[in-house]
Each structure stands twice: as C-alpha cells, then as structure tokens.
N, C-alpha and C positions, 0 to 999 in steps of 0.2 A: 561676227563674220557671216553667220547663217542669215540673220535678219537683214543684213545689207546686200545679200545676194552674191557676196564675194565667194562664199564657200561652194555653192552650186556651180559657179562659173569656173572655179579651179578644178572641180571634179570633171566637168565637161571637157575642159582643156586637157586634163591629164589623160582622159580616155582617148582623145584624139592623138595625143603625143605617143601613146602606146602603139597605135597603128602607124604613125609616122616612123617610129623606130623599126617596126616590122618591115616597112617598105624602104627603110634606109634613106629617108628624105627629111631629116631634121633641119629645120630652118627657123631661127629665132624670130624673124618678122612674121612668119606664118603662125607661130605659137602666140605672139602678141595679138595678131588679128583674131584668132579664135577666142582668146580670153575677152577681148574688147567686145566682140560680137555677142558672146554669151552674157556678159555683164550688163551691157546696155539693153539687151533684149529682156532679161529677167527684171531689170530695174524698171523698165517701161511697164511690163505686165503688173508688177507689184504696186506701182504708185500712180497708175492712170486715173484712179479715183481719189487722189490725195489733195485735191484743190490746188492751192498755190504751189505746193511742193512739186506737183506734176510739171509745172512750167519750168522749174529748175531742172527736173529730170529731162524734159524735152530739149532744153538748151544743151545739157550734157550729152544727150544722144546725138544731136546734130554735130557737135564737136567730135564725138566718137566716130560718127560716120565719115567725117572729113579725114580724120586720122587713119581710119581703116582703108579708105579709098587711096590715100597717099601711100600706105604700106604696100598695097597691091600694085599700084602703078609703078612705084620705084623698085619693087622687088620681084614682081611677077609679070603678068600680061593682061591685056584687055579681057581675055577669056575668063580668067579667074575673077575679074571684077564683075562680070555678068553673072557668074555662078553665085558670088557673094550677094549680089542684089536680089537674085531669085530667092535665096535662103532667107534674107531679111524680110522680103515680102511674105513668104510662107509663115514666118514668125509673127508678123503683124496680123495676118489672117486668123491666127490661133486665138487671140484674145485682145480685140481692140474695140473699145466702147463706141467709137465714132462710126463703126460699121453697124448696119441694121442687123446683120446676121454674122456670127463668127463661129469658128470651129468648136470652141470650148462648150458651146451650147448644144452641140449635136450629141445625142445619147450614145454612149459606148465608144465614140470615135476619138475622144481625147487622147487615150493612151497610145493609140496607133500613130497619131499625128505628132506627138512629142517625140516618139521613137524615130519618125521620119526625119524630123529636123536634125536630131543628133546624128543619124545615119548618113545624111547627105553631107554633113560637115566632114565626117570620117572617111567617106568613100568617094567623094566627088570634089569638094572644095579644096582639100589639102593635096589631092593627087592629080597628076597630069591628065589621066583619063579615069572614067568611072570604073570602080572596082566592085563588081556585084557581090562577091563573097564577103568583103568587109561591110558592105551595106547591110546584108542580111544578118550577119553576126551582130552588128551594132543595133539594128532595128529590133531584133528579137530580144536582145538583152535589155535595152532601155525600155522597151514596151513592158517587159516583165517587171522592171524596177518601178514603173509608175503605178502598178497595181496595188502595192502596199500603201501608197499615198491615197488611193481611192478608198482603201479600208479605213485609213485614218479619218477621211472626210465624209464617210458614208452617211453620217447623221446630219451633216450640214449641207451636203450637195443638194441642189434643186433639180438636177437632171438625173436620168437613169444611168448608173454606173454598174460595173460588173458585180461588186459586192452587194449592191442593193437588188440586183436582178437574180443572181445565182447563189448569193450567200458568201460569207467570208472563206469558208473552207474550200469551196469549189473555185473561188478566185485564186486561192493559193495553189491549187492544182493546176490551174491555167498558167500561172507564173512559172511553176516548176517545169511545165511542158515547154514553154517558150525558151527558158534558159537551157534546157536539155538540148533542144534543136540547135540553139546558138552554139553550144559547146561542141556538138558533133561537127558543125561546119568549121569551127575553129581548129579542131583536131585534124580535119582533112585538108584545110586550105592555108593555115598559118604555119610559119616555121616552127619546128619542134619545141624550142625553148619558149616561144610565145604561146603555143597551145598549152604547154604545161602551166604557164602563168595564168592563162585564162581558166584552165581547169581548177586551179587552186582558188581563183576568184569565185567560181560557181559554187564551190563547197561552202564558202562563207555566205554567199548570197542566199543559198538554200536555207541556211540557218536563220538569217535575218528575216526571211520571208516566213519561215515556220513560226517565229515568235511575234510576228506582226499582228497586233490586236488593236481594235478601236479604242481600248482603254489605255494604251501606251501613251507616254508623254510625247509631245511633238518632237523633242530632241531625238527620240528613237528613230524617227523617220528622216528628219531634216539633217541629222548627223550620221547615224550608223548606216541606215539604208542608202543614203546619198553617197556614203564613203565607198560603196561597192564599185563605183565608177573609177576610183583611183587605184583599186587593188591590182588590176592587170599591170599597170606601170610599176606599182610597188613590188610585185612579185618578180617581174623581169629584171628590175634593178637589183633585187636581192640575189637573184641568180648570178648576175654579173659580178657582184661584190664577193661572192663566195667562190668564184672560179679562180 
C-alpha cells in the first residue's frame, strides 16, 4: 500500500475528512474526489521517470481527471471545478520533469509547498468559502510532518534542506514549533471535541518526530510518521464511540 501511493492518499483524505466533519459538510463524492486527486498526483510524481510505466500512469491520470471533473460537475459547481484545477496545477508545478524549473528543486521551499497543497484542499476545495484558520492549522501541521522525511533523505538529497542546513536536532525543534502553533490555532478555532482530537494527535506526532533519525528504516517514515495525518480523524471517531 505504501509503495503504490495508496497509503499516503488515504492519509491525506482522512485529514481532509476530519475538517469536513468539523464543518459538518460530509459528502461522499467530495471524499472520492480528494482521494482520486491525491492518488493520481502522488502516482504521477513517483513514476514520471519510469519509462513505459509512466505512459500507463498518464493514461490512468487522464481517466482520473475525467472522473474527478464529473464528480464536481454533477455534485458541486463550476467554482469548485476551478479550485480543483488550480490545485492540480500547483501539484504539477511541484515536481514535473517536463518543466525546466520546478518547485522541488528550490532549496528549503519543498516542505512549505507540500503543506500548501494539503492546506488548500482542507480549507478551500472542500468548503464553500476559504477558511483561513483551517488553512493555517493544516499548513503548519503538514509542513512539520514533511521535515522528518527530509531527515530521512538528507544523505541522498541534492538540494539544501533544513536537516542539511541546520542539523537534525534543530530541524526537530522547527517541527515542534510548527506543530505547537498549529495546536494553538486548533484549540482556539476548532470545536472543543475536535481540538481535543488534534491535541492527542500532536502528542503522538511529537513522539514520532523525536525518534526520527536518518538511520531509521523507511517504514518508520512512510508508515508511522505518515499515519499522523489520520490520527485527528481516529481520535474524533474514538470520542464518538465512547459517548
């Protein structure tokens, strides 16, 4: 599941569903749209240098794009279609080999850009109007979660990343700070039960970041750190089941 990009797509979708519940706007077509968008995007990024396999991925992504557009047209409105197209373009700009320059090659900028994409889905795509607080909560949290992956890749990265620039420990401090600010915003702006779920998530996220080391197995990052994105939904569901 991890290697096929299904897992990270489920995590991204779960994170969005958490905010959909908080805003009381759960819609199955929207959930399907989010998953397809994440899955096709990460599949494209992973396999764009895979030769013949890439053309199969490209065909799959074209079909996914048609399905996504149909989901939006039949269940939402033209405004959401434009939002979705903008987010797709932002995703393509992140890492597309056919471009002379792409965001992933910009030193230190990658973590903020990944956070931007996830935050726009949570605060803009799935909501009738832009929700600034959800944007910042999402952006800070996801930006912090990308930092352990930079720790994992610090020996293989060819560009300057935070672990290579300021060291592993200072990178962890930066991640702690971003998560702490995200938590403060969640406490002030999310409904009480949702802020509790987010608080519990940050506790586990701090732990996973604390133990993030370059020597860890890839599964530590691709499964355990990635799983932090599903924890808000997990904890809010747990609260409902215990009431």
